[in-house]
N, CA, C and O atoms as a DFTB+ gen file, in Angstrom:
828 C
 N C O
     1  1     112.870     100.498     112.240
     2  2     111.587      99.945     112.170
     3  2     111.623      98.440     112.252
     4  3     112.372      97.738     111.572
     5  1     110.757      98.003     113.133
     6  2     110.433      96.549     113.211
     7  2     110.016      95.797     111.997
     8  3     109.125      96.226     111.264
     9  1     110.686      94.612     111.759
    10  2     110.087      93.839     110.449
    11  2     108.625      93.606     110.423
    12  3     108.073      93.504     109.327
    13  1     107.946      93.511     111.513
    14  2     106.511      93.381     111.541
    15  2     105.758      94.502     111.311
    16  3     104.530      94.425     111.275
    17  1     106.369      95.578     111.143
    18  2     105.431      96.768     110.933
    19  2     104.747      96.660     109.403
    20  3     105.462      96.267     108.481
    21  1     103.520      96.972     109.186
    22  2     102.855      97.007     108.009
    23  2     102.805      98.303     107.466
    24  3     102.648      99.297     108.175
    25  1     102.938      98.346     106.171
    26  2     102.830      99.549     105.484
    27  2     101.863      99.312     104.330
    28  3     102.042      98.393     103.532
    29  1     100.852     100.141     104.256
    30  2      99.869     100.128     103.418
    31  2      99.693     101.401     102.424
    32  3      99.310     102.505     102.810
    33  1      99.986     101.121     101.271
    34  2      99.848     102.287     100.370
    35  2      98.446     102.364      99.703
    36  3      98.130     101.564      98.822
    37  1      97.739     103.193     100.073
    38  2      96.232     103.403      99.791
    39  2      95.880     104.394      98.975
    40  3      94.688     104.703      98.961
    41  1      96.715     105.034      98.213
    42  2      96.471     105.920      97.148
    43  2      95.705     105.189      95.980
    44  3      95.852     103.977      95.827
    45  1      94.925     105.896      95.195
    46  2      94.426     105.268      93.978
    47  2      95.451     104.924      93.079
    48  3      96.570     105.430      93.164
    49  1      95.113     104.010      92.134
    50  2      95.928     103.642      91.143
    51  2      96.197     104.817      90.314
    52  3      95.353     105.707      90.209
    53  1      97.358     104.868      89.704
    54  2      97.944     105.976      88.887
    55  2      98.308     107.351      89.789
    56  3      98.171     108.505      89.384
    57  1      98.740     106.996      90.939
    58  2      99.168     108.095      91.765
    59  2     100.684     107.727      92.364
    60  3     101.098     108.159      93.440
    61  1     101.383     106.913      91.535
    62  2     102.496     106.613      91.932
    63  2     102.922     105.315      92.687
    64  3     103.992     105.143      93.271
    65  1     101.972     104.506      92.577
    66  2     101.917     103.256      93.418
    67  2     102.865     102.208      92.901
    68  3     103.224     101.327      93.683
    69  1     103.314     102.214      91.646
    70  2     104.286     101.358      91.154
    71  2     105.846     101.950      91.680
    72  3     106.811     101.235      91.952
    73  1     105.806     103.159      91.726
    74  2     107.047     103.793      92.194
    75  2     107.317     103.490      93.621
    76  3     108.428     103.206      94.070
    77  1     106.104     103.580      94.367
    78  2     106.274     103.187      95.738
    79  2     106.739     101.760      96.013
    80  3     107.521     101.499      96.928
    81  1     106.251     100.883      95.221
    82  2     106.692      99.577      95.218
    83  2     108.094      99.341      95.062
    84  3     108.709      98.577      95.806
    85  1     108.608      99.962      94.137
    86  2     110.129      99.833      93.700
    87  2     110.685     100.606      94.893
    88  3     111.695     100.096      95.380
    89  1     110.306     101.568      95.389
    90  2     111.088     102.277      96.538
    91  2     111.245     101.366      97.703
    92  3     112.347     101.244      98.237
    93  1     110.159     100.697      98.138
    94  2     110.270      99.943      99.264
    95  2     111.070      98.590      99.087
    96  3     111.666      98.048     100.017
    97  1     111.018      98.075      97.716
    98  2     111.834      97.034      97.470
    99  2     113.264      97.487      97.530
   100  3     114.083      96.715      98.029
   101  1     113.637      98.603      97.095
   102  2     115.013      99.001      97.163
   103  2     115.474      99.279      98.783
   104  3     116.667      99.315      99.087
   105  1     114.571      99.439      99.616
   106  2     114.835      99.445     100.984
   107  2     114.985      98.096     101.694
   108  3     115.420      98.041     102.845
   109  1     114.669      97.146     101.092
   110  2     114.608      95.745     101.416
   111  2     113.412      95.316     102.177
   112  3     113.441      94.375     102.971
   113  1     112.434      95.976     101.938
   114  2     111.017      95.460     102.461
   115  2     110.514      94.350     101.674
   116  3     110.931      94.165     100.531
   117  1     109.620      93.577     102.225
   118  2     108.917      92.419     101.527
   119  2     107.626      92.965     101.018
   120  3     106.774      93.355     101.817
   121  1     107.430      93.014      99.691
   122  2     106.288      93.337      99.000
   123  2     105.159      92.333      98.956
   124  3     105.421      91.139      98.816
   125  1     103.885      92.775      99.071
   126  2     102.820      91.696      98.777
   127  2     102.710      91.376      97.248
   128  3     103.235      92.061      96.371
   129  1     102.005      90.312      97.051
   130  2     101.843      89.817      95.794
   131  2     100.604      90.575      94.999
   132  3      99.432      90.368      95.312
   133  1     100.893      91.240      94.213
   134  2      99.878      92.337      93.610
   135  2      98.940      91.496      92.851
   136  3      97.738      91.758      92.870
   137  1      99.404      90.520      92.197
   138  2      98.344      89.593      91.296
   139  2      97.372      89.108      92.121
   140  3      96.195      89.181      91.769
   141  1      97.769      88.493      93.446
   142  2      96.938      87.830      94.270
   143  2      95.806      88.783      94.887
   144  3      94.672      88.429      95.213
   145  1      96.389      90.145      94.984
   146  2      95.569      91.173      95.590
   147  2      94.493      91.516      94.659
   148  3      93.333      91.512      95.069
   149  1      94.777      91.827      93.389
   150  2      94.001      92.067      92.463
   151  2      92.867      91.234      92.124
   152  3      91.778      91.640      91.716
   153  1      93.259      89.876      92.353
   154  2      92.155      88.837      92.121
   155  2      91.044      88.806      93.376
   156  3      90.056      88.076      93.288
   157  1      91.237      89.504      94.348
   158  2      90.432      89.757      95.291
   159  2      89.318      90.720      95.191
   160  3      88.585      90.998      96.141
   161  1      89.217      91.220      94.004
   162  2      88.321      92.305      93.719
   163  2      86.788      91.980      94.076
   164  3      86.050      92.813      94.602
   165  1      86.429      90.799      93.763
   166  2      84.912      90.431      94.059
   167  2      84.800      90.349      95.614
   168  3      83.711      90.621      96.120
   169  1      85.892      89.979      96.438
   170  2      85.684      90.034      97.804
   171  2      85.465      91.464      98.391
   172  3      84.693      91.780      99.296
   173  1      86.351      92.291      97.645
   174  2      86.235      93.792      98.124
   175  2      84.873      94.262      97.765
   176  3      84.296      95.015      98.550
   177  1      84.275      93.877      96.611
   178  2      83.034      94.437      96.298
   179  2      81.965      94.062      97.177
   180  3      81.010      94.809      97.390
   181  1      82.122      92.706      97.796
   182  2      81.131      92.223      98.835
   183  2      81.527      92.694     100.253
   184  3      80.986      92.271     101.274
   185  1      82.519      93.609     100.223
   186  2      82.960      93.922     101.748
   187  2      83.303      92.936     102.466
   188  3      83.115      92.978     103.682
   189  1      83.900      91.803     101.835
   190  2      84.423      90.528     102.552
   191  2      85.848      90.935     102.812
   192  3      86.641      90.745     101.890
   193  1      86.229      91.391     103.772
   194  2      87.677      91.649     103.946
   195  2      88.708      90.746     104.572
   196  3      89.916      90.941     104.708
   197  1      87.857      89.562     104.978
   198  2      88.919      88.424     105.496
   199  2      89.965      87.934     104.709
   200  3      91.051      87.636     105.204
   201  1      89.646      87.800     103.192
   202  2      90.710      87.212     102.487
   203  2      91.794      88.204     102.296
   204  3      92.968      87.836     102.271
   205  1      91.434      89.513     102.153
   206  2      92.393      90.600     102.067
   207  2      93.342      90.764     103.265
   208  3      94.553      90.952     103.151
   209  1      92.710      90.679     104.355
   210  2      93.493      90.787     105.472
   211  2      94.402      89.494     105.764
   212  3      95.427      89.688     106.418
   213  1      94.114      88.209     105.338
   214  2      95.016      87.173     105.265
   215  2      96.129      87.384     104.474
   216  3      97.265      87.065     104.825
   217  1      95.795      88.014     103.204
   218  2      96.934      88.345     102.346
   219  2      97.920      89.264     103.004
   220  3      99.134      89.063     102.985
   221  1      97.263      90.410     103.658
   222  2      98.185      91.171     104.296
   223  2      99.014      90.725     105.355
   224  3      99.875      91.444     105.864
   225  1      98.773      89.529     105.711
   226  2      99.721      88.786     106.719
   227  2     101.104      88.225     106.244
   228  3     102.033      87.888     106.978
   229  1     101.060      88.186     104.746
   230  2     102.136      87.665     104.057
   231  2     103.368      88.445     103.648
   232  3     104.361      87.928     103.135
   233  1     103.216      89.780     103.927
   234  2     104.385      90.549     103.707
   235  2     104.327      91.880     104.333
   236  3     103.355      92.151     105.037
   237  1     105.305      92.770     104.142
   238  2     105.401      94.010     104.926
   239  2     104.719      95.150     104.389
   240  3     104.203      95.949     105.169
   241  1     104.642      95.351     102.933
   242  2     104.178      96.429     102.342
   243  2     103.388      96.039     101.085
   244  3     103.804      95.153     100.338
   245  1     102.174      96.748     100.841
   246  2     101.210      96.312     100.104
   247  2     100.761      97.579      99.214
   248  3     100.856      98.687      99.743
   249  1     100.304      97.489      97.964
   250  2      99.882      98.643      97.305
   251  2      98.883      98.253      96.115
   252  3      98.813      97.055      95.841
   253  1      98.204      99.041      95.480
   254  2      97.324      98.930      94.409
   255  2      96.056      97.973      94.927
   256  3      95.852      97.719      96.114
   257  1      95.330      97.543      93.935
   258  2      93.982      96.994      94.363
   259  2      94.254      95.606      95.010
   260  3      95.026      94.803      94.485
   261  1      93.543      95.336      96.257
   262  2      92.274      96.277      96.704
   263  2      92.772      97.086      97.825
   264  3      91.942      97.578      98.590
   265  1      94.126      97.297      98.030
   266  2      94.541      98.080      99.193
   267  2      94.275      99.589      98.899
   268  3      94.064     100.366      99.830
   269  1      94.286      99.984      97.641
   270  2      94.107     101.385      97.290
   271  2      92.577     101.721      97.094
   272  3      92.195     102.764      96.564
   273  1      91.751     100.753      97.567
   274  2      90.188     101.072      97.305
   275  2      89.529     101.486      98.746
   276  3      89.869     101.067      99.852
   277  1      88.536     102.384      98.445
   278  2      87.697     102.613      99.611
   279  2      87.300     101.567     100.589
   280  3      86.876     100.495     100.159
   281  1      87.393     101.767     101.782
   282  2      86.864     100.819     103.004
   283  2      87.952      99.921     103.436
   284  3      88.106      99.542     104.597
   285  1      88.813      99.553     102.276
   286  2      89.846      98.501     102.740
   287  2      90.887      98.805     103.978
   288  3      91.300      97.959     104.771
   289  1      91.214     100.187     103.964
   290  2      92.123     100.753     105.024
   291  2      91.437     100.613     106.379
   292  3      92.152     100.478     107.373
   293  1      90.080     100.636     106.504
   294  2      89.465     100.477     107.777
   295  2      89.623      99.251     108.203
   296  3      90.022      99.152     109.363
   297  1      89.413      98.192     107.561
   298  2      89.515      96.775     107.993
   299  2      91.173      96.489     108.228
   300  3      91.504      95.694     109.107
   301  1      92.022      97.055     107.545
   302  2      93.336      96.862     107.795
   303  2      93.869      97.571     109.077
   304  3      94.778      97.111     109.769
   305  1      93.227      98.709     109.315
   306  2      93.700      99.531     110.535
   307  2      93.123      98.944     111.782
   308  3      93.697      99.038     112.867
   309  1      91.915      98.302     111.601
   310  2      91.526      97.551     112.896
   311  2      92.195      96.286     113.258
   312  3      92.152      95.780     114.380
   313  1      92.919      95.730     112.062
   314  2      93.440      94.345     112.373
   315  2      94.820      94.732     112.513
   316  3      95.261      94.030     113.423
   317  1      95.683      95.451     112.102
   318  2      97.049      95.672     112.201
   319  2      97.411      96.910     113.037
   320  3      97.744      97.933     112.439
   321  1      97.370      96.888     114.346
   322  2      97.592      97.920     115.269
   323  2      98.919      98.558     114.910
   324  3      99.859      97.785     114.729
   325  1      99.116      99.788     114.790
   326  2     100.547     100.480     114.575
   327  2     100.732     100.540     113.070
   328  3     101.625     101.265     112.632
   329  1     100.008      99.878     112.281
   330  2     100.377     100.068     110.629
   331  2     100.417     101.586     110.191
   332  3      99.813     102.493     110.764
   333  1     101.219     101.713     109.092
   334  2     101.376     102.900     108.585
   335  2     100.778     103.030     107.307
   336  3     101.002     102.119     106.510
   337  1      99.965     104.106     106.900
   338  2      99.248     104.126     105.677
   339  2      99.901     105.424     104.807
   340  3     100.187     106.451     105.423
   341  1     100.090     105.345     103.574
   342  2     100.472     106.369     102.671
   343  2      99.444     106.612     101.673
   344  3      99.054     105.720     100.919
   345  1      99.042     107.685     101.656
   346  2      98.045     108.175     100.707
   347  2      98.804     109.021      99.559
   348  3      99.107     110.205      99.706
   349  1      99.059     108.299      98.447
   350  2      99.710     109.119      97.371
   351  2      98.513     109.855      96.407
   352  3      97.465     109.328      96.033
   353  1      98.880     110.911      96.188
   354  2      97.922     111.863      95.414
   355  2      98.660     112.490      94.205
   356  3      99.885     112.597      94.157
   357  1      97.750     112.923      93.168
   358  2      98.256     113.608      92.086
   359  2      98.081     115.151      92.379
   360  3      97.479     115.533      93.383
   361  1      98.638     116.025      91.454
   362  2      98.432     117.475      91.529
   363  2      97.046     117.810      91.893
   364  3      96.752     118.532      92.846
   365  1      96.111     117.190      91.002
   366  2      94.781     117.378      91.024
   367  2      93.890     116.321      90.446
   368  3      94.468     115.417      89.843
   369  1      92.702     116.279      90.519
   370  2      91.999     115.141      89.995
   371  2      91.908     114.900      88.570
   372  3      91.742     113.795      88.055
   373  1      92.058     116.270      87.823
   374  2      92.207     116.312      86.239
   375  2      93.514     115.448      85.908
   376  3      93.456     114.565      85.052
   377  1      94.521     115.684      86.503
   378  2      95.672     115.136      86.226
   379  2      95.654     113.565      86.555
   380  3      96.257     112.772      85.832
   381  1      94.998     113.195      87.579
   382  2      94.810     111.762      87.889
   383  2      93.981     111.113      86.676
   384  3      94.330     110.086      86.094
   385  1      92.976     111.767      86.419
   386  2      91.895     111.211      85.252
   387  2      92.760     111.137      84.056
   388  3      92.575     110.126      83.378
   389  1      93.730     112.026      83.599
   390  2      94.379     111.748      82.438
   391  2      95.272     110.687      82.398
   392  3      95.366     109.935      81.428
   393  1      96.066     110.576      83.621
   394  2      96.855     109.528      83.709
   395  2      96.371     108.096      83.591
   396  3      96.966     107.172      83.036
   397  1      95.067     108.055      84.271
   398  2      94.353     106.637      84.203
   399  2      94.011     106.375      82.794
   400  3      94.415     105.317      82.311
   401  1      93.345     107.162      82.088
   402  2      92.897     107.123      80.678
   403  2      93.855     106.714      79.746
   404  3      93.638     105.883      78.865
   405  1      95.071     107.379      79.964
   406  2      96.207     107.107      78.964
   407  2      96.884     105.776      79.423
   408  3      97.309     105.010      78.558
   409  1      97.002     105.473      80.742
   410  2      97.465     104.162      80.840
   411  2      96.701     103.013      80.319
   412  3      97.241     102.049      79.776
   413  1      95.356     103.147      80.509
   414  2      94.476     102.127      80.014
   415  2      94.500     102.083      78.486
   416  3      94.513     100.989      77.921
   417  1      94.507     103.254      77.777
   418  2      94.712     103.254      76.311
   419  2      95.892     102.525      75.965
   420  3      95.866     101.742      75.016
   421  1      97.144     102.746      76.789
   422  2      98.308     102.083      76.426
   423  2      98.153     100.483      76.708
   424  3      98.737      99.675      75.986
   425  1      97.449     100.132      77.645
   426  2      97.348      98.664      78.030
   427  2      96.632      98.013      76.928
   428  3      97.059      96.953      76.468
   429  1      95.492      98.616      76.438
   430  2      94.783      98.050      75.414
   431  2      95.373      98.084      74.120
   432  3      95.239      97.092      73.403
   433  1      96.105      99.232      73.646
   434  2      96.944      99.350      72.591
   435  2      96.299      99.601      71.321
   436  3      96.904      99.355      70.277
   437  1      95.070     100.090      71.317
   438  2      94.289     100.280      70.174
   439  2      94.408     101.952      69.613
   440  3      93.924     102.419      68.581
   441  1      95.094     102.542      70.501
   442  2      95.380     104.016      69.969
   443  2      94.109     104.909      70.313
   444  3      93.948     106.033      69.836
   445  1      93.218     104.291      71.197
   446  2      91.990     105.237      71.527
   447  2      91.505     104.708      73.000
   448  3      91.782     103.611      73.485
   449  1      90.832     105.591      73.510
   450  2      90.311     105.300      74.962
   451  2      89.369     103.956      74.748
   452  3      88.458     103.796      73.936
   453  1      89.844     103.113      75.664
   454  2      89.011     101.799      75.580
   455  2      87.551     101.716      75.616
   456  3      86.928     102.387      76.439
   457  1      87.027     101.034      74.882
   458  2      85.440     100.764      74.959
   459  2      85.302      99.659      75.896
   460  3      86.263      98.969      76.236
   461  1      83.997      99.467      76.356
   462  2      83.605      98.317      77.203
   463  2      83.970      97.177      76.683
   464  3      84.554      96.370      77.405
   465  1      83.708      96.876      75.345
   466  2      84.234      95.760      74.567
   467  2      85.534      95.455      74.780
   468  3      85.865      94.314      75.103
   469  1      86.394      96.429      74.624
   470  2      87.946      96.355      74.775
   471  2      88.242      95.795      76.034
   472  3      89.023      94.850      76.149
   473  1      87.568      96.412      77.143
   474  2      87.883      96.130      78.529
   475  2      87.478      94.586      78.696
   476  3      88.235      93.824      79.297
   477  1      86.312      94.161      78.169
   478  2      85.953      92.711      78.459
   479  2      86.950      91.759      77.789
   480  3      87.294      90.703      78.320
   481  1      87.413      92.194      76.563
   482  2      88.318      91.335      75.932
   483  2      89.674      91.302      76.290
   484  3      90.418      90.425      75.849
   485  1      90.102      92.279      77.137
   486  2      91.542      92.334      77.559
   487  2      91.930      91.142      78.543
   488  3      91.250      90.914      79.544
   489  1      92.901      90.497      78.256
   490  2      93.385      89.275      79.016
   491  2      94.129      89.529      80.356
   492  3      94.531      88.600      81.056
   493  1      94.293      90.852      80.676
   494  2      95.023      91.200      81.954
   495  2      94.390      90.502      83.042
   496  3      93.165      90.545      83.161
   497  1      95.144      89.839      83.877
   498  2      94.667      88.865      84.900
   499  2      93.805      87.778      84.499
   500  3      94.171      86.618      84.692
   501  1      92.680      88.043      83.952
   502  2      91.772      87.095      83.028
   503  2      90.897      87.952      82.244
   504  3      90.611      89.103      82.571
   505  1      90.447      87.314      81.117
   506  2      89.539      87.967      80.347
   507  2      88.374      88.628      81.151
   508  3      87.713      87.943      81.931
   509  1      88.115      89.974      80.961
   510  2      86.892      90.447      81.495
   511  2      87.348      91.119      82.817
   512  3      86.591      91.899      83.394
   513  1      88.502      90.844      83.269
   514  2      88.865      91.523      84.684
   515  2      88.882      93.019      84.624
   516  3      88.430      93.579      85.623
   517  1      89.304      93.757      83.670
   518  2      89.436      95.118      83.791
   519  2      88.019      95.726      83.787
   520  3      87.769      96.682      84.521
   521  1      87.042      95.165      82.937
   522  2      85.745      95.726      82.965
   523  2      85.098      95.523      84.349
   524  3      84.533      96.470      84.896
   525  1      85.173      94.237      84.961
   526  2      84.731      93.887      86.090
   527  2      85.232      94.986      87.132
   528  3      84.420      95.588      87.834
   529  1      86.605      95.222      87.204
   530  2      87.167      95.941      88.231
   531  2      86.747      97.519      87.934
   532  3      86.741      98.281      88.901
   533  1      86.474      97.915      86.914
   534  2      86.165      99.348      86.523
   535  2      84.568      99.486      87.173
   536  3      84.166     100.424      87.862
   537  1      83.892      98.443      86.807
   538  2      82.415      98.489      87.159
   539  2      82.193      98.307      88.670
   540  3      81.203      98.860      89.150
   541  1      82.944      97.645      89.419
   542  2      82.704      97.512      90.858
   543  2      83.458      98.660      91.573
   544  3      82.997      99.048      92.646
   545  1      84.378      99.135      91.163
   546  2      85.080     100.288      91.762
   547  2      84.476     101.419      91.606
   548  3      84.281     102.171      92.562
   549  1      84.040     101.739      90.198
   550  2      83.505     103.138      89.885
   551  2      82.113     103.120      89.478
   552  3      81.549     104.195      89.275
   553  1      81.557     102.130      89.348
   554  2      79.959     101.783      88.920
   555  2      79.795     102.406      87.606
   556  3      78.837     103.137      87.351
   557  1      80.883     102.074      86.622
   558  2      80.728     102.605      85.297
   559  2      79.713     102.031      84.494
   560  3      79.203     101.080      85.087
   561  1      79.225     102.234      83.387
   562  2      78.161     101.744      82.548
   563  2      79.012     101.180      81.334
   564  3      80.190     101.530      81.254
   565  1      78.496     100.359      80.423
   566  2      78.913      99.784      79.447
   567  2      79.076     100.870      78.250
   568  3      79.972     100.886      77.406
   569  1      77.951     101.806      78.391
   570  2      77.897     103.032      77.435
   571  2      79.077     103.927      77.625
   572  3      79.662     104.459      76.682
   573  1      79.398     104.069      78.853
   574  2      80.322     105.398      79.145
   575  2      81.351     104.865      80.138
   576  3      81.374     105.398      81.247
   577  1      82.181     103.905      79.878
   578  2      83.049     103.209      80.970
   579  2      84.016     104.269      81.518
   580  3      84.484     104.011      82.628
   581  1      84.406     105.444      80.920
   582  2      85.321     106.350      81.475
   583  2      84.639     107.660      81.771
   584  3      85.213     108.717      81.509
   585  1      83.415     107.633      82.316
   586  2      82.625     108.823      82.430
   587  2      83.370     109.720      83.451
   588  3      83.415     109.423      84.645
   589  1      83.944     110.814      82.944
   590  2      84.831     111.581      83.685
   591  2      84.423     112.124      84.983
   592  3      85.308     112.283      85.824
   593  1      83.213     112.431      85.270
   594  2      82.490     113.040      86.539
   595  2      82.486     111.927      87.654
   596  3      82.776     112.128      88.833
   597  1      82.103     110.694      87.089
   598  2      82.089     109.605      87.947
   599  2      83.375     109.137      88.536
   600  3      83.484     108.835      89.724
   601  1      84.399     109.083      87.622
   602  2      85.565     108.620      88.133
   603  2      86.346     109.650      89.079
   604  3      87.033     109.306      90.040
   605  1      86.124     111.028      88.637
   606  2      86.822     111.869      89.424
   607  2      86.239     111.946      90.935
   608  3      86.881     112.100      91.974
   609  1      84.957     111.807      90.778
   610  2      84.149     111.894      92.283
   611  2      84.609     110.719      93.144
   612  3      84.770     110.802      94.362
   613  1      84.800     109.662      92.444
   614  2      85.378     108.329      93.313
   615  2      86.900     108.828      93.854
   616  3      87.241     108.646      95.023
   617  1      87.592     109.346      93.062
   618  2      88.937     109.577      93.394
   619  2      88.985     110.681      94.521
   620  3      89.736     110.623      95.494
   621  1      88.241     111.521      94.309
   622  2      88.173     112.710      95.377
   623  2      87.535     112.137      96.537
   624  3      88.126     112.274      97.608
   625  1      86.432     111.518      96.518
   626  2      85.791     111.031      97.622
   627  2      86.692     110.006      98.576
   628  3      86.617     109.968      99.804
   629  1      87.445     109.293      97.858
   630  2      88.291     108.331      98.500
   631  2      89.412     109.072      99.359
   632  3      89.670     108.695     100.502
   633  1      90.086     110.180      98.734
   634  2      90.982     110.779      99.336
   635  2      90.338     111.712     100.688
   636  3      90.899     111.726     101.784
   637  1      89.378     112.287     100.460
   638  2      88.539     112.854     101.646
   639  2      88.282     112.019     102.777
   640  3      88.528     112.370     103.931
   641  1      87.764     110.861     102.439
   642  2      87.409     109.820     103.363
   643  2      88.791     109.328     104.172
   644  3      88.772     109.066     105.375
   645  1      89.695     109.262     103.547
   646  2      90.917     108.770     104.153
   647  2      91.428     109.822     105.135
   648  3      91.731     109.554     106.298
   649  1      91.497     110.932     104.635
   650  2      92.002     112.164     105.331
   651  2      91.149     112.377     106.603
   652  3      91.623     112.712     107.689
   653  1      89.713     112.127     106.330
   654  2      88.893     112.300     107.647
   655  2      88.935     111.147     108.686
   656  3      88.684     111.352     109.874
   657  1      89.260     109.934     108.196
   658  2      89.303     108.754     109.023
   659  2      90.516     108.951     109.917
   660  3      90.412     108.733     111.124
   661  1      91.692     109.364     109.365
   662  2      92.864     109.619     110.182
   663  2      93.157     111.063     110.633
   664  3      94.302     111.422     110.909
   665  1      92.039     111.918     110.702
   666  2      92.327     113.157     111.095
   667  2      92.852     113.416     112.414
   668  3      93.454     114.479     112.570
   669  1      92.725     112.615     113.405
   670  2      93.212     112.635     114.636
   671  2      94.409     111.964     114.938
   672  3      94.935     112.015     116.050
   673  1      94.948     111.203     113.776
   674  2      96.101     110.391     113.896
   675  2      97.225     110.642     112.965
   676  3      97.634     109.706     112.278
   677  1      97.774     111.836     112.874
   678  2      98.705     112.210     111.919
   679  2      99.996     111.185     111.857
   680  3     100.700     111.119     110.850
   681  1     100.190     110.536     112.824
   682  2     101.289     109.563     112.934
   683  2     101.022     108.335     112.123
   684  3     101.947     107.643     111.697
   685  1      99.741     108.055     111.904
   686  2      99.474     106.903     110.991
   687  2      99.184     107.036     109.463
   688  3      99.080     106.118     108.650
   689  1      99.076     108.398     109.246
   690  2      98.897     108.706     107.718
   691  2      99.784     109.716     107.226
   692  3      99.862     110.837     107.728
   693  1     100.479     109.307     106.204
   694  2     101.128     110.377     105.293
   695  2     100.527     110.614     103.867
   696  3     100.554     109.761     102.979
   697  1     100.051     111.704     103.757
   698  2      99.683     112.125     102.294
   699  2     100.711     112.654     101.518
   700  3     101.429     113.534     101.991
   701  1     100.877     112.232     100.387
   702  2     102.197     112.531      99.592
   703  2     102.044     112.568      98.171
   704  3     101.424     111.688      97.574
   705  1     102.633     113.649      97.540
   706  2     102.606     113.784      96.066
   707  2     104.018     113.220      95.676
   708  3     105.043     113.827      95.986
   709  1     104.030     112.006      94.965
   710  2     105.326     111.606      94.729
   711  2     106.326     112.293      93.735
   712  3     107.516     112.023      93.571
   713  1     105.548     113.266      93.097
   714  2     106.302     114.029      92.108
   715  2     107.195     115.214      92.764
   716  3     107.943     115.925      92.093
   717  1     107.034     115.321      94.051
   718  2     107.798     116.395      94.838
   719  2     109.137     115.772      95.021
   720  3     109.220     114.561      95.224
   721  1     110.281     116.602      94.955
   722  2     111.582     116.252      95.239
   723  2     111.861     115.656      96.691
   724  3     112.757     114.833      96.881
   725  1     111.095     116.093      97.617
   726  2     111.447     115.515      98.847
   727  2     110.580     114.484      99.302
   728  3     110.443     114.388     100.521
   729  1     109.917     113.629      98.505
   730  2     109.072     112.646      98.722
   731  2     109.749     111.499      99.375
   732  3     109.083     110.908     100.225
   733  1     110.843     111.112      99.155
   734  2     111.563     110.065      99.631
   735  2     111.935     110.297     101.020
   736  3     111.891     109.424     101.887
   737  1     112.293     111.471     101.199
   738  2     112.768     111.959     102.556
   739  2     111.514     112.122     103.584
   740  3     111.638     111.989     104.801
   741  1     110.408     112.399     102.989
   742  2     109.176     112.503     103.822
   743  2     108.765     111.064     104.124
   744  3     108.229     110.815     105.203
   745  1     108.986     110.121     103.240
   746  2     108.718     108.584     103.657
   747  2     109.588     108.106     104.714
   748  3     109.149     107.360     105.589
   749  1     110.853     108.509     104.684
   750  2     111.708     107.958     105.626
   751  2     111.436     108.517     107.013
   752  3     111.560     107.863     108.049
   753  1     111.066     109.751     106.939
   754  2     110.841     110.615     108.184
   755  2     109.422     109.891     108.811
   756  3     109.254     109.587     109.993
   757  1     108.655     109.738     107.929
   758  2     107.198     109.210     108.470
   759  2     107.524     107.869     109.121
   760  3     106.994     107.633     110.207
   761  1     108.329     106.978     108.582
   762  2     108.546     105.633     109.034
   763  2     109.677     105.790     110.072
   764  3     110.154     104.755     110.537
   765  1     110.065     106.767     110.406
   766  2     111.225     107.030     111.433
   767  2     112.413     106.015     111.119
   768  3     112.874     105.209     111.927
   769  1     112.824     106.199     109.808
   770  2     113.982     105.563     109.319
   771  2     114.961     106.517     108.719
   772  3     114.578     107.357     107.904
   773  1     116.285     106.416     109.111
   774  2     117.420     107.300     108.743
   775  2     117.318     107.540     107.295
   776  3     117.196     106.614     106.493
   777  1     117.372     108.884     106.930
   778  2     117.466     109.255     105.430
   779  2     118.928     109.484     104.982
   780  3     119.690     110.301     105.500
   781  1     119.218     108.667     103.968
   782  2     120.518     108.630     103.403
   783  2     120.646     109.231     101.788
   784  3     121.507     108.889     100.977
   785  1     119.603     110.168     101.574
   786  2     119.763     110.592     100.224
   787  2     119.004     109.744      99.299
   788  3     119.198     110.001      98.111
   789  1     118.202     108.813      99.556
   790  2     117.355     108.019      98.898
   791  2     116.536     108.884      97.911
   792  3     116.196     110.032      98.195
   793  1     116.243     108.295      96.769
   794  2     115.439     109.022      95.822
   795  2     114.265     108.181      95.352
   796  3     114.250     106.950      95.341
   797  1     113.191     109.060      94.929
   798  2     111.865     108.289      94.660
   799  2     112.077     107.883      93.203
   800  3     112.444     108.764      92.425
   801  1     111.889     106.679      92.766
   802  2     111.894     106.389      91.305
   803  2     110.521     106.680      90.744
   804  3     109.489     106.637      91.414
   805  1     110.591     106.967      89.507
   806  2     109.411     107.410      88.858
   807  2     109.030     106.455      87.712
   808  3     109.450     106.678      86.577
   809  1     108.222     105.366      87.988
   810  2     107.963     104.360      87.150
   811  2     106.526     104.240      86.595
   812  3     105.611     104.715      87.268
   813  1     106.269     103.652      85.441
   814  2     104.995     103.409      84.852
   815  2     104.239     104.871      84.770
   816  3     103.137     105.127      85.254
   817  1     105.000     105.667      84.123
   818  2     104.313     107.060      83.965
   819  2     103.461     107.129      82.838
   820  3     103.813     106.530      81.822
   821  1     102.460     107.726      82.850
   822  2     101.509     107.988      81.499
   823  2     101.141     109.294      81.434
   824  3     100.291     109.628      80.610
   825  1     101.662     110.129      82.199
   826  2     101.421     111.645      82.061
   827  2     102.637     112.230      82.463
   828  3     102.763     113.455      82.463
């Protein structure tokens, strides 16, 4: 694979994106700066993809916000011809929701599902970032920040939209459940890289 090839991991958070990051690092790829990406959440919300595209010029592989969000993959696909996209998924939406809520509960560390006040006070990236991100991504309310039907609908809609967008281009998209034993082999085959028994790490697990 040429060093200029772009790889975008566009699966929702809590579908193994941290494991993908570690896997690509182990292969010697240059990973994008996740902190810088997450701070572009307001640009994503305004559908201003120019700063996101500029960030995407700085490395080979990118994952998590804003690359994991709806619409971003379209701008990236239009800019980086020949880019590869990996849509990581869970067994089902219920499993994804459990993983997300448990992870957030662990991040906040209060032993319960975070409230809107908890999210607003959390210092991750900057105070209020988590609440703002949940609001612009999922359209949550302060009264019910983890409304199950709303979050699951967003997860399922994103996966369907990605599959539909790439439906005539199977060489551009790999949909993958990272819990499967052959996940690493599938990635190597998708990228046309020789497979030498590499294994997929399983990091940051909350389910």
